[in-house]
C-alpha positions as CSV (number, residue, x, y, z in Angstrom):
1,M,14.8,91.3,69.0
2,G,13.1,94.1,67.1
3,D,9.6,95.5,67.3
4,Q,8.4,93.3,64.5
5,D,9.0,90.1,66.5
6,F,5.9,90.4,68.6
7,R,2.3,91.4,68.0
8,P,0.9,93.1,71.1
9,I,-2.8,93.1,71.7
10,S,-5.0,94.8,74.3
11,L,-4.6,93.4,77.8
12,L,-7.4,92.4,80.2
13,P,-8.2,94.9,83.0
14,K,-5.9,94.4,86.0
15,Y,-8.6,93.3,88.5
16,A,-10.4,91.0,86.0
17,K,-7.2,88.8,85.8
18,L,-7.1,88.4,89.6
19,L,-10.9,87.7,89.8
20,R,-10.4,85.0,87.1
21,I,-7.9,83.2,89.4
22,V,-10.1,83.4,92.4
23,F,-13.2,82.2,90.6
24,A,-11.3,79.3,89.0
25,L,-10.5,78.0,92.4
26,A,-13.6,79.0,94.3
27,S,-15.0,75.5,94.5
28,V,-12.2,74.2,96.7
29,P,-10.7,75.3,100.0
30,F,-7.5,77.3,99.5
31,S,-4.8,79.1,101.5
32,L,-3.0,82.3,100.6
33,C,0.8,82.1,101.2
34,S,0.4,84.3,104.3
35,D,-1.6,81.7,106.2
36,F,-0.1,78.6,104.7
37,D,0.4,75.8,107.2
38,Y,1.7,72.9,104.9
39,D,5.0,72.9,103.0
40,Y,4.1,71.2,99.7
41,V,2.5,72.1,96.4
42,T,-0.9,70.6,95.7
43,C,-2.8,69.9,92.5
44,G,-5.1,72.8,91.5
45,S,-3.0,75.5,93.1
46,A,-2.3,78.7,91.1
47,V,1.2,79.8,91.8
48,K,4.0,82.0,90.7
49,L,7.3,80.3,89.9
50,L,10.6,82.1,90.6
51,S,13.9,81.4,88.8
52,T,16.2,81.3,91.8
53,R,19.3,82.0,89.7
54,H,17.9,85.2,88.0
55,N,15.2,86.3,90.5
56,V,12.5,86.5,87.9
57,R,9.0,84.9,87.7
58,L,7.7,82.7,84.9
59,H,5.4,84.8,82.8
60,S,3.2,84.9,79.7
61,H,0.8,87.3,78.0
62,D,-1.3,87.3,74.8
63,I,1.7,88.3,72.7
64,K,3.0,85.9,70.0
65,Y,6.5,85.1,68.9
66,G,7.4,86.8,65.6
67,S,9.7,83.8,64.7
68,G,9.7,80.1,65.4
69,S,6.3,78.6,66.1
70,G,4.4,82.0,66.3
71,Q,2.7,80.7,69.4
72,Q,2.0,82.7,72.6
73,S,5.3,83.8,74.1
74,V,6.7,82.9,77.5
75,T,9.2,85.1,79.3
76,A,10.4,85.9,82.8
77,V,9.8,89.1,84.7
78,G,11.1,90.8,87.8
79,D,7.8,92.4,88.8
80,A,6.4,90.2,91.7
81,M,3.0,91.9,91.4
82,D,2.3,91.1,87.7
83,Q,-1.0,89.1,87.4
84,N,0.2,87.4,84.2
85,S,2.6,85.2,86.2
86,Y,0.1,82.8,87.7
87,W,0.2,79.1,86.6
88,Q,-2.3,76.5,87.7
89,V,-0.9,73.0,88.5
90,R,-2.8,70.3,86.7
91,G,-2.3,66.6,85.9
92,G,-0.4,65.5,82.8
93,D,-1.8,63.4,80.0
94,N,-2.9,60.0,81.4
95,E,-1.8,61.1,84.9
96,P,-4.8,62.5,86.8
97,C,-4.1,65.0,89.6
98,M,-7.0,65.4,92.0
99,R,-7.3,68.9,93.6
100,G,-5.6,69.0,97.0
101,T,-3.3,66.1,96.3
102,P,0.4,66.8,96.9
103,V,2.4,66.7,93.7
104,K,4.9,63.8,93.8
105,C,8.5,64.1,92.5
106,D,8.9,62.5,89.1
107,S,5.2,62.9,88.3
108,T,4.1,64.5,85.1
109,I,2.1,67.7,85.3
110,Q,0.9,70.6,83.1
111,L,1.1,74.2,84.0
112,M,-1.8,76.3,82.7
113,H,-1.4,80.0,82.3
114,V,-4.3,81.4,84.3
115,S,-4.9,84.6,82.4
116,T,-5.0,83.0,78.9
117,R,-5.8,79.4,79.8
118,K,-3.0,78.0,77.6
119,N,-0.5,75.4,78.7
120,L,3.2,75.8,79.2
121,H,4.6,74.0,76.1
122,S,7.8,73.2,74.3
123,H,8.8,71.7,70.9
124,H,11.5,71.6,68.3
125,F,11.6,75.3,67.4
126,Q,14.5,77.6,68.2
127,S,14.1,80.2,70.9
128,P,14.3,83.8,69.6
129,L,17.4,85.0,71.4
130,S,19.7,82.1,72.5
131,N,18.6,79.6,69.8
132,N,17.9,76.9,72.4
133,Q,14.6,75.1,72.3
134,E,11.5,77.4,72.3
135,V,9.0,77.5,75.2
136,S,5.6,78.8,74.4
137,C,2.0,78.6,75.6
138,F,-0.3,76.4,73.6
139,G,-3.8,75.0,73.5
140,E,-7.3,76.3,74.2
141,D,-9.0,76.4,77.6
142,G,-6.3,74.1,79.1
143,V,-6.5,71.5,76.4
144,G,-3.3,71.1,74.3
145,D,-1.1,68.1,73.4
146,A,1.8,66.0,74.6
147,G,4.2,68.9,74.3
148,D,2.4,70.4,77.4
149,N,3.7,67.7,79.7
150,W,6.5,68.4,82.2
151,V,8.1,66.1,84.8
152,V,8.7,67.5,88.3
153,V,12.3,66.8,89.2
154,C,13.0,67.1,92.9
155,N,15.0,65.2,95.6
156,T,12.2,64.4,98.0
157,K,8.9,62.5,97.8
158,V,6.7,65.5,97.0
159,W,7.2,69.0,95.5
160,K,8.0,71.3,98.5
161,R,7.3,75.0,98.4
162,N,10.6,76.0,100.0
163,E,12.9,73.9,97.8
164,A,14.2,74.5,94.3
165,I,13.1,72.0,91.7
166,R,13.3,71.6,87.9
167,F,10.8,71.0,85.2
168,K,11.9,68.5,82.6
169,H,10.0,68.5,79.3
170,A,8.4,65.0,78.9
171,V,8.8,64.8,75.1
172,T,12.3,66.3,74.5
173,G,13.9,65.8,77.9
174,K,15.1,69.4,78.2
175,F,14.8,71.6,81.3
176,L,12.7,74.8,81.6
177,T,15.4,77.5,81.7
178,V,16.0,81.2,82.0
179,T,19.0,82.2,79.9
180,G,19.6,85.7,81.1
181,D,19.1,87.1,77.6
182,V,16.9,90.2,77.6
183,Y,14.2,91.3,75.1
184,G,13.8,94.7,73.7
185,R,10.6,96.5,72.8
186,P,7.7,95.9,73.1
187,I,8.5,93.7,76.2
188,H,11.6,95.5,77.2
189,G,13.5,94.0,80.1
190,Q,11.7,90.6,80.1
191,K,14.1,87.7,80.0
192,E,14.0,84.8,77.6
193,V,12.7,81.4,78.8
194,C,13.7,78.3,76.8
195,A,14.4,74.6,77.3
196,H,18.0,73.5,77.7
197,A,19.5,70.0,77.7
198,T,21.8,70.6,80.7
199,A,20.7,70.7,84.3
200,S,22.1,73.9,86.0
201,N,21.3,76.7,88.3
202,N,19.6,78.4,85.4
203,N,16.7,75.9,85.5
204,N,16.0,75.9,89.3
205,W,12.5,77.1,90.2
206,K,10.7,77.8,93.5
207,T,7.1,78.5,94.2
208,M,6.3,82.0,95.5
209,E,3.0,83.9,95.7
210,G,-0.2,81.9,95.0
211,I,-3.5,80.5,95.9
212,Y,-2.7,77.1,97.4
213,V,-5.4,74.4,97.4
214,K,-5.4,72.8,100.9
215,P,-4.7,69.1,101.0
216,N,-7.7,66.8,100.8
217,E,-8.4,64.4,103.6
218,A,-7.1,61.5,101.6
219,S,-3.6,63.1,101.5
């Protein structure tokens, strides 16, 4: 992919991004991963998601695709410290998700990119490198459309932090995937994220760093 495929803009200051995450969750009890004493993911948590096959984290930034939808691009990066890799777990359309409630397997959720407040999204556009289904960020202030809904595919009753899971796009039925294809400038070294019809090791994800909302008493 050439330089013309993306339109870079100025980025927020490093610490402003982290403060946004903290303030967004300040109204509820939370636990950093270091003092975490429960083994499942709860609604409202802001987490980083690791592709276990490629050892990269799901990422976005205010840089748009130069082809396809032209929406905000989604990639995967190896830098564990990058503040643009936090995603907040929220309820899907018509499926409320109270903060502190463990996320059940087969439930529908949305993943909001914390820095830009757009939702992880997919639709019938081709991805730039592999020509699979494009994955983008879409919406404003966490409000988008049905293309933002993802089903949590796991083998237990709830989404566990230490287990690999999959995200299946609710509209098209395709899995959130890292292809291994790598972008050139201006996002050199970042890997393509797309949606793929086949379940494989390329679409296994595990939660890593994050601000985890503690379970509420009703849980």
